[in-house]
C-alpha angles and dihedrals in degrees: 000000000000093000100035124129088235092058094044091050092048091051090050094051091049091046094054092041091056093044089053090049093237125149117223087252093053092046091049090050093050092047095044092241136119119269092230089055090054090048092050091049093049090050090049089240094120131054108230123223119229089242091055091044090054090050091049095048089049091048090050088054090226124145108251092229091053090048094053093042087058090049089052091047088054087055092051091048091051091052094047091049090061 
């Protein structure tokens, strides 16, 4: 699962959450989601719906293009690490 889209997306969410100095609880509150759901997503234990992803990106106040560029960069980094 090291190169899965789920894992790359979870790393990206955590990255932007930390940069924005948000706890999982605060992010969940802003996104209208449960904190345990955010935790499961960040640990790549939960598959995220597109609706929830949209809510999270909006709560992170990150441009969607920037978010997905970071996800793609994670994919490139995974490939170059192999």
